[in-house]
C-alpha positions in Angstrom: -4.8 268.7 -72.8 -2.3 268.9 -75.6 -0.6 272.3 -76.2 1.7 273.5 -78.9 4.1 276.2 -77.9 5.7 278.2 -80.7 8.2 280.6 -79.1 11.8 281.5 -80.1 13.0 283.1 -76.9 14.7 280.2 -75.1 14.1 281.4 -71.6 10.4 282.1 -72.3 9.9 278.8 -74.1 11.6 276.7 -71.4 9.5 278.4 -68.7 6.3 277.8 -70.7 7.1 274.1 -71.4 8.2 273.4 -67.8 5.3 275.2 -66.2 2.6 273.8 -68.5 3.9 270.2 -68.0 3.9 270.8 -64.2 0.2 271.7 -64.6 -0.5 268.4 -66.3 -0.6 269.6 -69.9 1.1 267.6 -72.7 3.4 270.0 -74.5 5.1 270.1 -77.8 7.4 273.0 -78.7 9.2 274.6 -81.5 11.1 277.9 -82.0 10.3 278.3 -85.7 7.2 279.6 -87.3 7.4 277.4 -90.4 7.9 274.2 -88.3 5.1 275.4 -86.0 2.7 275.6 -88.9 3.6 272.1 -90.0 3.2 270.7 -86.5 -0.2 272.4 -86.0 -1.3 271.1 -89.4 -0.2 267.6 -88.9 -1.2 267.1 -85.2 -4.3 267.6 -83.1 -3.8 270.2 -80.3 -6.3 271.6 -77.9 -4.7 275.0 -77.9 -1.7 276.7 -79.5 0.5 279.3 -77.7 1.9 281.4 -80.6 4.5 284.1 -80.4 4.4 286.9 -83.0 8.1 287.5 -83.7 9.4 284.2 -85.1 12.0 283.0 -87.6 10.6 281.6 -90.8 6.9 282.6 -90.7 5.8 285.1 -88.1 2.8 284.4 -85.8 0.4 286.4 -87.9 1.3 284.3 -91.0 1.1 281.0 -89.1 -2.4 281.9 -87.7 -3.7 283.1 -91.1 -2.4 280.0 -92.9 -3.9 277.6 -90.3 -7.3 279.2 -90.8 -7.0 279.1 -94.5 -6.4 275.3 -94.1 -9.5 275.1 -91.9 -7.5 274.2 -88.8 -9.6 275.7 -86.0 -7.5 275.0 -83.0 -7.7 278.0 -80.6 -4.7 280.2 -80.7 -3.4 282.3 -77.8 -1.0 284.9 -79.4 1.9 286.3 -77.4 3.2 289.7 -78.3 5.9 292.0 -76.9 4.2 294.9 -78.8 1.5 296.3 -76.5 -0.3 298.2 -79.2 -4.0 298.1 -80.2 -3.1 297.8 -83.9 -0.9 294.8 -83.2 -3.6 293.1 -81.1 -6.1 293.8 -83.9 -3.8 292.3 -86.5 -3.4 289.2 -84.4 -7.1 288.7 -84.0 -7.8 289.5 -87.6 -5.2 286.9 -88.7 -7.1 284.2 -86.9 -6.0 284.3 -83.3 -8.7 283.8 -80.6 -7.0 285.7 -77.8 -3.8 287.6 -77.1 -1.5 288.2 -74.2 1.2 290.9 -73.9 4.7 290.2 -72.7 5.8 290.2 -70.0 2.8 288.3 -68.6 1.8 286.7 -65.3 1.9 282.9 -65.5 -1.4 282.5 -63.6 -3.0 284.8 -66.1 -1.6 282.7 -69.0 -3.2 279.6 -67.5 -6.5 281.4 -67.0 -6.4 282.4 -70.7 -5.8 278.8 -71.8 -8.6 277.5 -69.6 -10.9 280.1 -71.0 -10.0 279.1 -74.6 -10.5 275.4 -73.8 -13.9 276.0 -72.3 -15.0 278.0 -75.2 -13.9 275.5 -77.8 -15.3 272.4 -76.1 -18.5 274.1 -75.0 -18.0 273.3 -71.4 -18.8 276.6 -69.7 -18.7 275.7 -66.0 -15.5 276.5 -64.2 -16.0 273.3 -62.2 -16.7 270.0 -64.1 -19.3 267.8 -62.5 -20.7 264.2 -62.9 -22.3 261.7 -60.5 -21.3 263.6 -57.4 -17.7 264.1 -58.7 -16.3 267.6 -59.2 -13.1 268.6 -60.8 -11.7 272.1 -60.6 -9.2 272.6 -63.5 -7.8 275.8 -62.1 -6.9 274.2 -58.7 -6.4 270.7 -60.1 -8.5 269.4 -57.3 -11.1 266.6 -57.3 -13.9 266.0 -54.8 -16.6 263.4 -54.4 -19.7 264.5 -52.6 -17.6 267.4 -51.2 -14.8 265.2 -49.9 -11.3 265.8 -51.4 -9.7 262.9 -53.4 -6.0 262.4 -54.0 -5.3 262.0 -57.7 -2.1 262.4 -59.7 -1.6 265.0 -62.4 -2.1 262.5 -65.2 -5.2 261.1 -63.6 -6.6 264.6 -63.3 -5.8 265.2 -67.0 -7.6 262.1 -68.1 -10.6 262.8 -65.9 -10.8 266.4 -67.2 -10.6 265.3 -70.8 -13.5 262.8 -70.3 -15.5 265.3 -68.3 -15.2 268.0 -70.9 -16.5 265.6 -73.5 -19.2 264.2 -71.3 -21.5 262.0 -73.3 -18.9 261.2 -76.0 -17.0 258.0 -76.3 -13.2 258.7 -76.2 -10.8 256.1 -77.5 -7.6 255.0 -75.8 -5.7 256.4 -78.8 -7.3 259.9 -78.3 -6.5 259.8 -74.5 -2.9 258.8 -75.3 -2.6 261.7 -77.8 -3.9 264.4 -75.5 -2.9 263.2 -72.0 0.5 261.7 -72.5 3.6 263.3 -74.0 5.5 262.1 -77.1 8.0 260.2 -74.9 5.4 257.7 -73.7 5.3 254.2 -74.9 2.2 254.7 -77.0 0.8 251.4 -75.6 -3.0 251.6 -75.0 -2.4 249.3 -71.9 -1.1 252.3 -70.0 -4.5 254.0 -70.5 -6.3 250.9 -69.2 -4.0 250.8 -66.1 -4.6 254.5 -65.3 -8.4 254.3 -65.8 -8.5 251.3 -63.5 -6.6 253.1 -60.9 -8.7 256.3 -61.3 -11.9 254.3 -60.9 -10.7 252.9 -57.6 -10.3 256.4 -56.4 -13.4 258.1 -57.7 -16.1 255.3 -57.6 -17.7 253.5 -54.8 -18.7 249.8 -54.9 -22.3 250.6 -54.2 -22.4 253.9 -56.2 -22.9 254.7 -59.8 -20.3 254.0 -62.5 -18.6 257.2 -63.4 -16.3 256.1 -66.2 -18.0 253.5 -68.4 -16.1 251.2 -70.8 -17.6 250.9 -74.2 -16.2 247.6 -75.5 -14.0 248.1 -78.6 -14.4 251.9 -78.6 -13.1 253.5 -75.4 -14.5 255.3 -72.3 -17.3 257.6 -71.6 -18.7 259.7 -68.8 -22.4 259.7 -69.4 -24.3 263.0 -69.5 -26.8 263.3 -66.6 -29.2 265.2 -68.9 -32.3 263.3 -70.0 
């Protein structure tokens, strides 16, 4: 998942970026509201973590202008002002959720997972397909109940495909949401990772979990009729 962090407190921003990347998220960050608005307008993100007190534009202004531009990326607003009126202003400006500082990091992750499930329509806490189960909270993968060893990047790609089960996802989209800006941008790295992931999650005599759609990308088929 690709996350934009807009936070001007250096210690908080550094902790957020480091922690989210350790969890397998692709993270872009800025400490300025005006630049955050530009980044959120020009790039596709799965969720935005947006502080209220920012130089340039404040968080309320950023959220409002994004919605005016019909950018519907879910926004988790961070505020040091634990007041009902501040929370109400944040939600009315276009934020989807809020979290008061100081916050617990596991609670932040839970809020992000909740926002992602709501946006993508994937309600189950555990994502399932063809005997495969991925728990985004624990970053664990099992097949028929047996644990599988996957890397953080492999888990990120698998989660992205599972959350869009039934839709064909291009290599470019996987690159954008599952690799950071410092990657080579070469679609071949997606092919290599998917090949490696298939070897771990699929059995020679079992069903194909990740299907290649020639010229378009990859899909995990929905099991619904």
